[in-house]
Every structure is written in C-alpha cells, then in structure tokens.
VMD Tcl script that builds the backbone (N, CA, C; Angstrom):
set m [mol new atoms 534]
animate dup $m
set s [atomselect $m all]
$s set {name element resname resid chain x y z} {
  {N N MET 1 A 195.710 -9.222 143.708}
  {CA C MET 1 A 195.024 -9.963 142.717}
  {C C MET 1 A 194.014 -9.077 141.969}
  {N N PHE 2 A 193.420 -8.211 142.678}
  {CA C PHE 2 A 192.463 -7.303 142.048}
  {C C PHE 2 A 193.127 -6.487 140.953}
  {N N VAL 3 A 194.359 -6.014 141.212}
  {CA C VAL 3 A 195.076 -5.203 140.226}
  {C C VAL 3 A 195.435 -6.067 139.028}
  {N N GLY 4 A 195.859 -7.249 139.239}
  {CA C GLY 4 A 196.245 -8.130 138.144}
  {C C GLY 4 A 195.058 -8.497 137.270}
  {N N THR 5 A 193.893 -8.719 137.870}
  {CA C THR 5 A 192.700 -9.064 137.120}
  {C C THR 5 A 192.261 -7.886 136.268}
  {N N THR 6 A 192.344 -6.680 136.810}
  {CA C THR 6 A 191.953 -5.475 136.076}
  {C C THR 6 A 192.883 -5.264 134.894}
  {N N VAL 7 A 194.167 -5.439 135.107}
  {CA C VAL 7 A 195.143 -5.257 134.028}
  {C C VAL 7 A 194.875 -6.287 132.945}
  {N N MET 8 A 194.603 -7.505 133.365}
  {CA C MET 8 A 194.352 -8.571 132.420}
  {C C MET 8 A 193.076 -8.295 131.626}
  {N N SER 9 A 192.042 -7.798 132.285}
  {CA C SER 9 A 190.785 -7.469 131.606}
  {C C SER 9 A 191.005 -6.349 130.586}
  {N N ILE 10 A 191.771 -5.369 130.961}
  {CA C ILE 10 A 192.066 -4.253 130.047}
  {C C ILE 10 A 192.847 -4.780 128.849}
  {N N PHE 11 A 193.798 -5.694 129.114}
  {CA C PHE 11 A 194.613 -6.258 128.056}
  {C C PHE 11 A 193.734 -7.032 127.069}
  {N N ARG 12 A 192.809 -7.867 127.608}
  {CA C ARG 12 A 191.903 -8.629 126.741}
  {C C ARG 12 A 191.001 -7.705 125.933}
  {N N TYR 13 A 190.507 -6.672 126.559}
  {CA C TYR 13 A 189.651 -5.710 125.854}
  {C C TYR 13 A 190.418 -5.039 124.711}
  {N N ALA 14 A 191.677 -4.673 124.992}
  {CA C ALA 14 A 192.509 -4.030 123.980}
  {C C ALA 14 A 192.738 -4.974 122.819}
  {N N LEU 15 A 192.979 -6.259 123.104}
  {CA C LEU 15 A 193.180 -7.237 122.033}
  {C C LEU 15 A 191.919 -7.380 121.182}
  {N N MET 16 A 190.747 -7.360 121.809}
  {CA C MET 16 A 189.493 -7.479 121.061}
  {C C MET 16 A 189.287 -6.274 120.141}
  {N N VAL 17 A 189.592 -5.093 120.659}
  {CA C VAL 17 A 189.428 -3.871 119.857}
  {C C VAL 17 A 190.378 -3.897 118.676}
  {N N LEU 18 A 191.656 -4.273 118.968}
  {CA C LEU 18 A 192.643 -4.326 117.887}
  {C C LEU 18 A 192.268 -5.377 116.850}
  {N N SER 19 A 191.740 -6.474 117.274}
  {CA C SER 19 A 191.320 -7.528 116.353}
  {C C SER 19 A 190.151 -7.045 115.504}
  {N N ALA 20 A 189.207 -6.349 116.132}
  {CA C ALA 20 A 188.042 -5.834 115.400}
  {C C ALA 20 A 188.461 -4.804 114.366}
  {N N VAL 21 A 189.413 -3.953 114.738}
  {CA C VAL 21 A 189.888 -2.923 113.817}
  {C C VAL 21 A 190.611 -3.582 112.654}
  {N N SER 22 A 191.453 -4.529 112.939}
  {CA C SER 22 A 192.228 -5.151 111.877}
  {C C SER 22 A 191.335 -5.967 110.957}
  {N N LEU 23 A 190.239 -6.529 111.451}
  {CA C LEU 23 A 189.327 -7.304 110.625}
  {C C LEU 23 A 188.264 -6.428 109.961}
  {N N GLY 24 A 188.187 -5.167 110.337}
  {CA C GLY 24 A 187.215 -4.261 109.751}
  {C C GLY 24 A 185.835 -4.421 110.319}
  {N N ILE 25 A 185.702 -5.062 111.425}
  {CA C ILE 25 A 184.394 -5.261 112.035}
  {C C ILE 25 A 183.985 -3.974 112.741}
  {N N GLY 26 A 182.820 -3.484 112.408}
  {CA C GLY 26 A 182.285 -2.307 113.068}
  {C C GLY 26 A 182.922 -1.003 112.614}
  {N N VAL 27 A 183.773 -1.010 111.594}
  {CA C VAL 27 A 184.410 0.226 111.116}
  {C C VAL 27 A 183.895 0.509 109.710}
  {N N ALA 28 A 183.431 1.714 109.481}
  {CA C ALA 28 A 182.926 2.099 108.167}
  {C C ALA 28 A 184.079 2.532 107.269}
  {N N HIS 29 A 184.064 2.090 106.060}
  {CA C HIS 29 A 185.056 2.488 105.065}
  {C C HIS 29 A 184.355 3.295 103.978}
  {N N ALA 30 A 184.841 4.525 103.687}
  {CA C ALA 30 A 184.260 5.372 102.641}
  {C C ALA 30 A 184.841 4.979 101.290}
  {N N THR 31 A 183.989 4.954 100.290}
  {CA C THR 31 A 184.414 4.674 98.927}
  {C C THR 31 A 184.105 5.907 98.090}
  {N N THR 32 A 185.043 6.314 97.227}
  {CA C THR 32 A 184.813 7.489 96.372}
  {C C THR 32 A 185.060 7.138 94.920}
  {N N GLN 33 A 184.424 7.893 94.067}
  {CA C GLN 33 A 184.666 7.829 92.630}
  {C C GLN 33 A 184.767 9.261 92.139}
  {N N THR 34 A 185.508 9.473 91.090}
  {CA C THR 34 A 185.645 10.823 90.528}
  {C C THR 34 A 185.328 10.803 89.050}
  {N N THR 35 A 185.027 11.956 88.542}
  {CA C THR 35 A 184.817 12.136 87.113}
  {C C THR 35 A 185.296 13.535 86.753}
  {N N THR 36 A 185.433 13.828 85.513}
  {CA C THR 36 A 185.825 15.164 85.057}
  {C C THR 36 A 184.761 15.697 84.111}
  {N N PHE 37 A 184.728 16.982 83.936}
  {CA C PHE 37 A 183.837 17.611 82.953}
  {C C PHE 37 A 184.537 18.819 82.367}
  {N N THR 38 A 184.096 19.234 81.204}
  {CA C THR 38 A 184.705 20.344 80.475}
  {C C THR 38 A 183.903 21.612 80.713}
  {N N VAL 39 A 184.591 22.704 80.922}
  {CA C VAL 39 A 183.978 24.020 81.018}
  {C C VAL 39 A 184.430 24.783 79.789}
  {N N SER 40 A 183.501 25.383 79.038}
  {CA C SER 40 A 183.901 26.070 77.807}
  {C C SER 40 A 183.012 27.269 77.530}
  {N N VAL 41 A 183.507 28.131 76.683}
  {CA C VAL 41 A 182.741 29.271 76.194}
  {C C VAL 41 A 183.251 29.578 74.792}
  {N N THR 42 A 182.368 30.036 73.933}
  {CA C THR 42 A 182.753 30.505 72.612}
  {C C THR 42 A 182.456 31.992 72.572}
  {N N ILE 43 A 183.484 32.785 72.342}
  {CA C ILE 43 A 183.311 34.232 72.260}
  {C C ILE 43 A 183.055 34.596 70.802}
  {N N ALA 44 A 181.914 35.175 70.542}
  {CA C ALA 44 A 181.578 35.626 69.189}
  {C C ALA 44 A 181.937 37.104 69.067}
  {N N ALA 45 A 182.333 37.502 67.890}
  {CA C ALA 45 A 182.618 38.918 67.654}
  {C C ALA 45 A 181.354 39.720 67.951}
  {N N SER 46 A 181.497 40.761 68.769}
  {CA C SER 46 A 180.348 41.607 69.088}
  {C C SER 46 A 180.833 42.990 69.498}
  {N N CYS 47 A 179.946 43.943 69.367}
  {CA C CYS 47 A 180.249 45.327 69.739}
  {C C CYS 47 A 179.010 45.989 70.327}
  {N N THR 48 A 179.238 46.955 71.201}
  {CA C THR 48 A 178.173 47.834 71.680}
  {C C THR 48 A 178.627 49.265 71.468}
  {N N ILE 49 A 177.668 50.172 71.385}
  {CA C ILE 49 A 177.988 51.586 71.209}
  {C C ILE 49 A 176.997 52.415 72.015}
  {N N SER 50 A 177.494 53.489 72.613}
  {CA C SER 50 A 176.638 54.444 73.319}
  {C C SER 50 A 177.183 55.842 73.033}
  {N N ALA 51 A 176.377 56.840 73.307}
  {CA C ALA 51 A 176.773 58.217 72.997}
  {C C ALA 51 A 176.341 59.163 74.099}
  {N N SER 52 A 177.127 60.219 74.275}
  {CA C SER 52 A 176.704 61.314 75.157}
  {C C SER 52 A 176.136 62.421 74.271}
  {N N ASN 53 A 175.193 63.159 74.809}
  {CA C ASN 53 A 174.569 64.239 74.038}
  {C C ASN 53 A 175.574 65.342 73.739}
  {N N LEU 54 A 175.388 65.988 72.607}
  {CA C LEU 54 A 176.208 67.123 72.206}
  {C C LEU 54 A 175.374 68.379 72.468}
  {N N ALA 55 A 175.724 69.109 73.512}
  {CA C ALA 55 A 174.964 70.300 73.909}
  {C C ALA 55 A 175.827 71.542 73.681}
  {N N PHE 56 A 175.364 72.418 72.822}
  {CA C PHE 56 A 176.084 73.664 72.551}
  {C C PHE 56 A 175.819 74.720 73.622}
  {N N GLY 57 A 174.850 74.462 74.469}
  {CA C GLY 57 A 174.546 75.406 75.547}
  {C C GLY 57 A 173.770 76.611 75.046}
  {N N PRO 58 A 173.409 77.506 75.963}
  {CA C PRO 58 A 172.674 78.717 75.559}
  {C C PRO 58 A 173.577 79.631 74.720}
  {N N GLN 59 A 173.037 80.156 73.648}
  {CA C GLN 59 A 173.785 81.046 72.760}
  {C C GLN 59 A 172.945 82.284 72.468}
  {N N GLY 60 A 173.627 83.329 72.110}
  {CA C GLY 60 A 172.942 84.555 71.671}
  {C C GLY 60 A 173.048 84.657 70.155}
  {N N VAL 61 A 173.542 85.756 69.688}
  {CA C VAL 61 A 173.714 85.967 68.255}
  {C C VAL 61 A 174.786 85.000 67.750}
  {N N LEU 62 A 174.503 84.335 66.634}
  {CA C LEU 62 A 175.434 83.351 66.071}
  {C C LEU 62 A 176.377 84.021 65.068}
  {N N ALA 63 A 177.171 84.979 65.570}
  {CA C ALA 63 A 178.074 85.754 64.719}
  {C C ALA 63 A 179.442 85.085 64.563}
  {N N ALA 64 A 179.729 84.056 65.360}
  {CA C ALA 64 A 181.009 83.345 65.284}
  {C C ALA 64 A 180.750 81.857 65.504}
  {N N ASN 65 A 181.715 81.040 65.122}
  {CA C ASN 65 A 181.583 79.594 65.325}
  {C C ASN 65 A 181.398 79.270 66.804}
  {N N VAL 66 A 180.541 78.302 67.067}
  {CA C VAL 66 A 180.357 77.773 68.416}
  {C C VAL 66 A 180.769 76.305 68.357}
  {N N ASP 67 A 181.813 75.943 69.083}
  {CA C ASP 67 A 182.339 74.577 69.051}
  {C C ASP 67 A 182.047 73.844 70.355}
  {N N GLN 68 A 181.790 72.550 70.219}
  {CA C GLN 68 A 181.552 71.689 71.372}
  {C C GLN 68 A 181.864 70.248 70.968}
  {N N THR 69 A 182.052 69.361 71.948}
  {CA C THR 69 A 182.337 67.965 71.649}
  {C C THR 69 A 181.381 67.031 72.391}
  {N N SER 70 A 181.342 65.819 71.889}
  {CA C SER 70 A 180.586 64.728 72.486}
  {C C SER 70 A 181.455 63.480 72.363}
  {N N THR 71 A 181.091 62.422 73.051}
  {CA C THR 71 A 181.855 61.184 72.912}
  {C C THR 71 A 180.945 60.003 72.595}
  {N N LEU 72 A 181.486 59.123 71.791}
  {CA C LEU 72 A 180.880 57.829 71.535}
  {C C LEU 72 A 181.724 56.820 72.298}
  {N N THR 73 A 181.097 55.858 72.916}
  {CA C THR 73 A 181.828 54.806 73.623}
  {C C THR 73 A 181.535 53.485 72.926}
  {N N VAL 74 A 182.611 52.844 72.477}
  {CA C VAL 74 A 182.532 51.580 71.748}
  {C C VAL 74 A 183.177 50.507 72.615}
  {N N ASN 75 A 182.560 49.340 72.657}
  {CA C ASN 75 A 183.164 48.199 73.337}
  {C C ASN 75 A 182.989 46.988 72.427}
  {N N CYS 76 A 184.102 46.549 71.823}
  {CA C CYS 76 A 184.094 45.388 70.932}
  {C C CYS 76 A 185.003 44.305 71.481}
  {N N THR 77 A 184.682 43.075 71.136}
  {CA C THR 77 A 185.543 41.968 71.534}
  {C C THR 77 A 186.952 42.212 70.996}
  {N N ASN 78 A 187.921 41.705 71.716}
  {CA C ASN 78 A 189.328 41.911 71.374}
  {C C ASN 78 A 189.612 41.468 69.939}
  {N N THR 79 A 190.302 42.305 69.203}
  {CA C THR 79 A 190.739 42.131 67.798}
  {C C THR 79 A 189.621 42.227 66.774}
  {N N THR 80 A 188.409 42.588 67.171}
  {CA C THR 80 A 187.309 42.721 66.218}
  {C C THR 80 A 187.411 44.069 65.496}
  {N N PRO 81 A 187.561 44.066 64.166}
  {CA C PRO 81 A 187.625 45.338 63.431}
  {C C PRO 81 A 186.233 45.975 63.353}
  {N N TYR 82 A 186.199 47.304 63.411}
  {CA C TYR 82 A 184.915 48.002 63.351}
  {C C TYR 82 A 185.082 49.384 62.703}
  {N N THR 83 A 183.960 49.914 62.256}
  {CA C THR 83 A 183.883 51.324 61.857}
  {C C THR 83 A 182.658 51.917 62.526}
  {N N VAL 84 A 182.703 53.212 62.772}
  {CA C VAL 84 A 181.562 53.934 63.334}
  {C C VAL 84 A 181.256 55.094 62.401}
  {N N GLY 85 A 180.007 55.214 62.020}
  {CA C GLY 85 A 179.559 56.319 61.183}
  {C C GLY 85 A 178.366 57.006 61.814}
  {N N LEU 86 A 178.108 58.228 61.378}
  {CA C LEU 86 A 176.947 58.999 61.845}
  {C C LEU 86 A 176.045 59.293 60.661}
  {N N ASP 87 A 174.744 59.237 60.892}
  {CA C ASP 87 A 173.837 59.627 59.819}
  {C C ASP 87 A 173.687 61.147 59.804}
  {N N ASN 88 A 172.813 61.643 58.951}
  {CA C ASN 88 A 172.655 63.091 58.782}
  {C C ASN 88 A 171.600 63.702 59.695}
  {N N GLY 89 A 171.090 62.941 60.633}
  {CA C GLY 89 A 170.076 63.480 61.534}
  {C C GLY 89 A 168.709 63.522 60.878}
  {N N LEU 90 A 167.747 64.020 61.624}
  {CA C LEU 90 A 166.361 64.037 61.148}
  {C C LEU 90 A 166.007 65.265 60.312}
  {N N ASN 91 A 166.840 66.317 60.369}
  {CA C ASN 91 A 166.462 67.588 59.730}
  {C C ASN 91 A 167.420 68.004 58.623}
  {N N PHE 92 A 168.161 67.042 58.081}
  {CA C PHE 92 A 169.132 67.306 57.020}
  {C C PHE 92 A 168.415 67.838 55.785}
  {N N SER 93 A 169.007 68.870 55.176}
  {CA C SER 93 A 168.418 69.427 53.955}
  {C C SER 93 A 169.491 70.161 53.161}
  {N N GLY 94 A 169.501 69.938 51.864}
  {CA C GLY 94 A 170.406 70.675 50.991}
  {C C GLY 94 A 171.872 70.510 51.356}
  {N N GLY 95 A 172.265 69.331 51.838}
  {CA C GLY 95 A 173.658 69.090 52.203}
  {C C GLY 95 A 174.055 69.661 53.557}
  {N N THR 96 A 173.061 70.089 54.364}
  {CA C THR 96 A 173.357 70.734 55.643}
  {C C THR 96 A 172.650 70.027 56.791}
  {N N LEU 97 A 173.403 69.770 57.865}
  {CA C LEU 97 A 172.793 69.280 59.098}
  {C C LEU 97 A 172.102 70.447 59.766}
  {N N ARG 98 A 170.895 70.205 60.288}
  {CA C ARG 98 A 170.142 71.297 60.903}
  {C C ARG 98 A 169.439 70.825 62.170}
  {N N MET 99 A 169.413 71.709 63.165}
  {CA C MET 99 A 168.595 71.505 64.360}
  {C C MET 99 A 167.312 72.303 64.146}
  {N N LYS 100 A 166.181 71.703 64.474}
  {CA C LYS 100 A 164.887 72.351 64.279}
  {C C LYS 100 A 164.370 72.869 65.607}
  {N N ASP 101 A 163.680 74.022 65.569}
  {CA C ASP 101 A 163.114 74.546 66.814}
  {C C ASP 101 A 162.047 73.586 67.314}
  {N N THR 102 A 161.957 73.442 68.636}
  {CA C THR 102 A 161.036 72.485 69.233}
  {C C THR 102 A 159.633 73.059 69.422}
  {N N GLY 103 A 159.453 74.320 69.066}
  {CA C GLY 103 A 158.124 74.945 69.166}
  {C C GLY 103 A 157.353 74.735 67.871}
  {N N ALA 104 A 157.350 75.743 67.030}
  {CA C ALA 104 A 156.601 75.688 65.771}
  {C C ALA 104 A 157.235 74.719 64.776}
  {N N GLY 105 A 158.531 74.488 64.910}
  {CA C GLY 105 A 159.210 73.557 64.011}
  {C C GLY 105 A 159.434 74.112 62.621}
  {N N THR 106 A 159.539 75.438 62.533}
  {CA C THR 106 A 159.683 76.054 61.208}
  {C C THR 106 A 161.018 76.766 61.011}
  {N N THR 107 A 161.831 76.860 62.067}
  {CA C THR 107 A 163.128 77.514 61.926}
  {C C THR 107 A 164.235 76.536 62.313}
  {N N PHE 108 A 165.432 76.817 61.798}
  {CA C PHE 108 A 166.531 75.874 61.942}
  {C C PHE 108 A 167.830 76.583 62.295}
  {N N VAL 109 A 168.736 75.835 62.934}
  {CA C VAL 109 A 170.109 76.278 63.158}
  {C C VAL 109 A 171.007 75.238 62.486}
  {N N ASN 110 A 171.858 75.688 61.573}
  {CA C ASN 110 A 172.786 74.796 60.887}
  {C C ASN 110 A 173.916 74.393 61.833}
  {N N TYR 111 A 174.417 73.175 61.657}
  {CA C TYR 111 A 175.553 72.711 62.457}
  {C C TYR 111 A 176.312 71.663 61.665}
  {N N GLY 112 A 177.489 71.303 62.155}
  {CA C GLY 112 A 178.276 70.251 61.526}
  {C C GLY 112 A 178.864 69.326 62.573}
  {N N LEU 113 A 179.118 68.077 62.165}
  {CA C LEU 113 A 179.765 67.083 63.021}
  {C C LEU 113 A 181.014 66.594 62.300}
  {N N TYR 114 A 182.128 66.587 63.018}
  {CA C TYR 114 A 183.419 66.312 62.395}
  {C C TYR 114 A 184.185 65.246 63.164}
  {N N THR 115 A 185.113 64.604 62.450}
  {CA C THR 115 A 185.944 63.561 63.063}
  {C C THR 115 A 187.243 64.112 63.633}
  {N N ASP 116 A 187.552 65.379 63.365}
  {CA C ASP 116 A 188.844 65.943 63.780}
  {C C ASP 116 A 188.662 67.277 64.511}
  {N N PRO 117 A 189.614 67.615 65.375}
  {CA C PRO 117 A 189.504 68.860 66.155}
  {C C PRO 117 A 189.499 70.125 65.289}
  {N N ALA 118 A 190.117 70.081 64.105}
  {CA C ALA 118 A 190.116 71.254 63.210}
  {C C ALA 118 A 188.763 71.429 62.523}
  {N N ARG 119 A 187.920 70.417 62.653}
  {CA C ARG 119 A 186.574 70.430 62.078}
  {C C ARG 119 A 186.618 70.608 60.552}
  {N N THR 120 A 187.445 69.765 59.921}
  {CA C THR 120 A 187.568 69.787 58.461}
  {C C THR 120 A 187.017 68.521 57.812}
  {N N ASN 121 A 186.903 67.419 58.568}
  {CA C ASN 121 A 186.404 66.153 58.023}
  {C C ASN 121 A 185.037 65.839 58.607}
  {N N ALA 122 A 184.001 66.005 57.773}
  {CA C ALA 122 A 182.630 65.753 58.230}
  {C C ALA 122 A 182.378 64.253 58.351}
  {N N TRP 123 A 181.627 63.873 59.380}
  {CA C TRP 123 A 181.246 62.476 59.572}
  {C C TRP 123 A 180.353 62.022 58.429}
  {N N THR 124 A 180.467 60.741 58.065}
  {CA C THR 124 A 179.550 60.112 57.123}
  {C C THR 124 A 179.104 58.778 57.704}
  {N N THR 125 A 178.232 58.117 56.975}
  {CA C THR 125 A 177.784 56.789 57.381}
  {C C THR 125 A 178.839 55.773 56.970}
  {N N THR 126 A 178.660 54.542 57.396}
  {CA C THR 126 A 179.582 53.479 57.025}
  {C C THR 126 A 178.855 52.149 57.003}
  {N N THR 127 A 179.250 51.280 56.093}
  {CA C THR 127 A 178.665 49.945 56.024}
  {C C THR 127 A 179.755 48.876 55.916}
  {N N SER 128 A 180.987 49.262 56.066}
  {CA C SER 128 A 182.123 48.354 55.949}
  {C C SER 128 A 182.890 48.339 57.267}
  {N N THR 129 A 183.614 47.268 57.531}
  {CA C THR 129 A 184.418 47.214 58.749}
  {C C THR 129 A 185.795 47.825 58.541}
  {N N THR 130 A 186.102 48.237 57.297}
  {CA C THR 130 A 187.459 48.725 57.022}
  {C C THR 130 A 187.529 50.071 56.307}
  {N N THR 131 A 186.423 50.564 55.779}
  {CA C THR 131 A 186.468 51.835 55.049}
  {C C THR 131 A 185.290 52.728 55.418}
  {N N CYS 132 A 185.450 54.015 55.129}
  {CA C CYS 132 A 184.399 55.003 55.385}
  {C C CYS 132 A 183.677 55.308 54.078}
  {N N THR 133 A 182.373 55.435 54.129}
  {CA C THR 133 A 181.577 55.712 52.940}
  {C C THR 133 A 182.025 56.999 52.257}
  {N N GLY 134 A 182.353 58.024 53.037}
  {CA C GLY 134 A 182.724 59.315 52.479}
  {C C GLY 134 A 184.217 59.468 52.238}
  {N N GLY 135 A 184.962 58.381 52.347}
  {CA C GLY 135 A 186.406 58.462 52.146}
  {C C GLY 135 A 187.148 58.507 53.466}
  {N N SER 136 A 188.450 58.565 53.335}
  {CA C SER 136 A 189.325 58.560 54.504}
  {C C SER 136 A 188.966 59.683 55.475}
  {N N ASN 137 A 189.013 59.399 56.759}
  {CA C ASN 137 A 188.794 60.361 57.841}
  {C C ASN 137 A 187.360 60.872 57.969}
  {N N THR 138 A 186.378 60.151 57.405}
  {CA C THR 138 A 184.992 60.591 57.554}
  {C C THR 138 A 184.177 59.666 58.461}
  {N N CYS 139 A 184.849 58.714 59.065}
  {CA C CYS 139 A 184.236 57.854 60.072}
  {C C CYS 139 A 185.359 57.422 61.009}
  {N N ALA 140 A 185.035 56.640 62.015}
  {CA C ALA 140 A 186.064 56.126 62.920}
  {C C ALA 140 A 186.313 54.670 62.559}
  {N N ILE 141 A 187.580 54.314 62.389}
  {CA C ILE 141 A 187.971 52.938 62.098}
  {C C ILE 141 A 188.814 52.453 63.266}
  {N N GLY 142 A 188.486 51.274 63.786}
  {CA C GLY 142 A 189.244 50.785 64.934}
  {C C GLY 142 A 189.235 49.284 65.041}
  {N N THR 143 A 189.903 48.812 66.077}
  {CA C THR 143 A 189.962 47.390 66.410}
  {C C THR 143 A 189.611 47.254 67.880}
  {N N GLY 144 A 188.695 46.351 68.167}
  {CA C GLY 144 A 188.241 46.152 69.536}
  {C C GLY 144 A 189.359 45.743 70.475}
  {N N ALA 145 A 189.235 46.187 71.719}
  {CA C ALA 145 A 190.218 45.880 72.758}
  {C C ALA 145 A 189.593 45.050 73.882}
  {N N GLY 146 A 188.312 44.739 73.763}
  {CA C GLY 146 A 187.638 44.009 74.828}
  {C C GLY 146 A 187.244 44.894 75.995}
  {N N SER 147 A 187.396 46.201 75.828}
  {CA C SER 147 A 187.025 47.176 76.859}
  {C C SER 147 A 186.580 48.456 76.157}
  {N N ASN 148 A 186.093 49.420 76.935}
  {CA C ASN 148 A 185.588 50.667 76.359}
  {C C ASN 148 A 186.679 51.448 75.633}
  {N N GLN 149 A 186.311 51.949 74.461}
  {CA C GLN 149 A 187.154 52.861 73.698}
  {C C GLN 149 A 186.292 54.073 73.376}
  {N N THR 150 A 186.842 55.268 73.521}
  {CA C THR 150 A 186.059 56.479 73.272}
  {C C THR 150 A 186.471 57.130 71.959}
  {N N ILE 151 A 185.484 57.704 71.303}
  {CA C ILE 151 A 185.660 58.409 70.040}
  {C C ILE 151 A 185.049 59.786 70.228}
  {N N THR 152 A 185.781 60.818 69.882}
  {CA C THR 152 A 185.273 62.180 70.047}
  {C C THR 152 A 184.541 62.624 68.790}
  {N N VAL 153 A 183.385 63.230 68.991}
  {CA C VAL 153 A 182.631 63.872 67.914}
  {C C VAL 153 A 182.796 65.369 68.127}
  {N N TYR 154 A 183.319 66.048 67.124}
  {CA C TYR 154 A 183.556 67.492 67.201}
  {C C TYR 154 A 182.412 68.211 66.499}
  {N N GLY 155 A 181.667 69.024 67.256}
  {CA C GLY 155 A 180.523 69.739 66.704}
  {C C GLY 155 A 180.827 71.212 66.508}
  {N N ARG 156 A 180.159 71.792 65.525}
  {CA C ARG 156 A 180.308 73.233 65.283}
  {C C ARG 156 A 179.005 73.805 64.761}
  {N N ILE 157 A 178.585 74.920 65.370}
  {CA C ILE 157 A 177.543 75.761 64.794}
  {C C ILE 157 A 178.297 76.889 64.110}
  {N N PRO 158 A 178.213 76.979 62.778}
  {CA C PRO 158 A 178.934 78.054 62.098}
  {C C PRO 158 A 178.191 79.386 62.230}
  {N N SER 159 A 178.897 80.435 61.977}
  {CA C SER 159 A 178.284 81.764 61.939}
  {C C SER 159 A 177.130 81.736 60.938}
  {N N GLN 160 A 175.991 82.309 61.335}
  {CA C GLN 160 A 174.802 82.308 60.468}
  {C C GLN 160 A 173.800 83.333 60.981}
  {N N THR 161 A 172.806 83.587 60.182}
  {CA C THR 161 A 171.736 84.485 60.619}
  {C C THR 161 A 171.035 83.822 61.800}
  {N N THR 162 A 170.919 84.546 62.895}
  {CA C THR 162 A 170.345 83.985 64.117}
  {C C THR 162 A 168.825 83.953 64.010}
  {N N PRO 163 A 168.220 82.782 64.220}
  {CA C PRO 163 A 166.760 82.703 64.168}
  {C C PRO 163 A 166.124 83.260 65.435}
  {N N THR 164 A 164.829 83.257 65.460}
  {CA C THR 164 A 164.062 83.668 66.626}
  {C C THR 164 A 164.455 82.791 67.823}
  {N N PRO 165 A 164.576 83.367 69.037}
  {CA C PRO 165 A 164.939 82.566 70.206}
  {C C PRO 165 A 163.995 81.374 70.406}
  {N N ALA 166 A 164.582 80.226 70.594}
  {CA C ALA 166 A 163.846 78.976 70.825}
  {C C ALA 166 A 164.867 77.914 71.227}
  {N N THR 167 A 164.387 76.738 71.532}
  {CA C THR 167 A 165.260 75.587 71.759}
  {C C THR 167 A 165.275 74.773 70.476}
  {N N PHE 168 A 166.461 74.404 70.034}
  {CA C PHE 168 A 166.631 73.672 68.780}
  {C C PHE 168 A 167.297 72.329 69.079}
  {N N ASN 169 A 166.878 71.294 68.343}
  {CA C ASN 169 A 167.563 70.015 68.493}
  {C C ASN 169 A 167.433 69.167 67.229}
  {N N ASP 170 A 168.212 68.138 67.195}
  {CA C ASP 170 A 168.198 67.159 66.121}
  {C C ASP 170 A 168.543 65.812 66.749}
  {N N THR 171 A 168.230 64.737 66.080}
  {CA C THR 171 A 168.584 63.398 66.546}
  {C C THR 171 A 169.473 62.748 65.495}
  {N N VAL 172 A 170.670 62.380 65.904}
  {CA C VAL 172 A 171.640 61.744 65.007}
  {C C VAL 172 A 171.828 60.311 65.475}
  {N N THR 173 A 171.943 59.397 64.525}
  {CA C THR 173 A 172.155 57.991 64.842}
  {C C THR 173 A 173.600 57.606 64.546}
  {N N ALA 174 A 174.259 57.048 65.548}
  {CA C ALA 174 A 175.607 56.504 65.393}
  {C C ALA 174 A 175.476 55.006 65.155}
  {N N THR 175 A 176.168 54.499 64.140}
  {CA C THR 175 A 176.099 53.089 63.797}
  {C C THR 175 A 177.489 52.479 63.813}
  {N N ILE 176 A 177.616 51.334 64.465}
  {CA C ILE 176 A 178.881 50.597 64.462}
  {C C ILE 176 A 178.701 49.382 63.559}
  {N N THR 177 A 179.674 49.191 62.674}
  {CA C THR 177 A 179.678 48.042 61.771}
  {C C THR 177 A 180.893 47.195 62.130}
  {N N TYR 178 A 180.677 45.901 62.324}
  {CA C TYR 178 A 181.784 45.014 62.707}
  {C C TYR 178 A 181.623 43.651 62.077}
}
mol reanalyze $m
mol bondsrecalc $m
mol representation Tube
mol addrep $m
C-alpha cells in the first residue's frame, strides 16, 4: 500500500504541474518587439597630398648635372579628377628656381623640378582639375583611386659656377586641385 500511495501522489503532483504549465500559471512568457534603422554615409570628393624632401646630398664642384628624385603621395576619393602643381619656391628669380644658402643668405644654387625622367618638362602651378597652367606635361593629372598614388618629382642641379661652401635650401609648395 505504501508503494501505491507514493505512485499515486507522484501521479497527482505530475498532473498539477502539467495543468499549471498548460494554463500558464507560474511560467514567465517573454515578449519582444523589433524595429529597423538605416545606416548611411555620404562620401564627398576629397584629396590629401604629402611630399618627401628632395635632397641632392653633399656636392663638390657643380661641373655636371646632379639629378635626384622625390615623391608626392596623393590620396583622392575613387574617380575624383585632380591635378598637382608645384610653385616656384621661395627664392625664384629671373625665371630660375634657386636654393639660398642658410648662412648669410646671399648666395644661391640654381635647380629645376621636372615632371619627366628626361628633365625636359618643368613643373608649373595648376588651378584646374583637368589642365596644367603651363601646358601639357607641366603638372600631374590623375583620377583618384581611393588609395595612395605616387607622383615622382625629378630634380636637377645644372652645371654652374660653384658658390662658397654652405648648406642651401628652398621651400616648394605642392598643390592638389580637385
């Protein structure tokens, strides 16, 4: 009888639990709601430009051309047209780019900046996204790729009368128009 009573008690308990579950008594029900939202961005045409210094290194007598290169790095949004031009530096005179001695500031070394390895097309300024102020091949014309693009600046110190030993420099500004 003890076994039968225990089985019966377990059976009744099971029925109560099942009844409570089916009626939702004592059971928590989660309710949810959802919504959506938009994520967006507007990409505006933009460009950045940076430059590495053009160092001709230590030189002696300037009896022959001294050539060296530098690079400009341009990063424009994809498909953005641009031009890059160079100004004439701080010591330009008489149609000639010049580096000035950093001491007394009274002597100069002439130099040129070119768009091509043969050093025949001198850089000019630019204010248009499609043309060069000085004509074809006097600036860099390109289209942005959304990543870095490099442009080589070809420098030359031509043969000239060598000034007194000193350190010479100039500051040139590269401008990107887009």
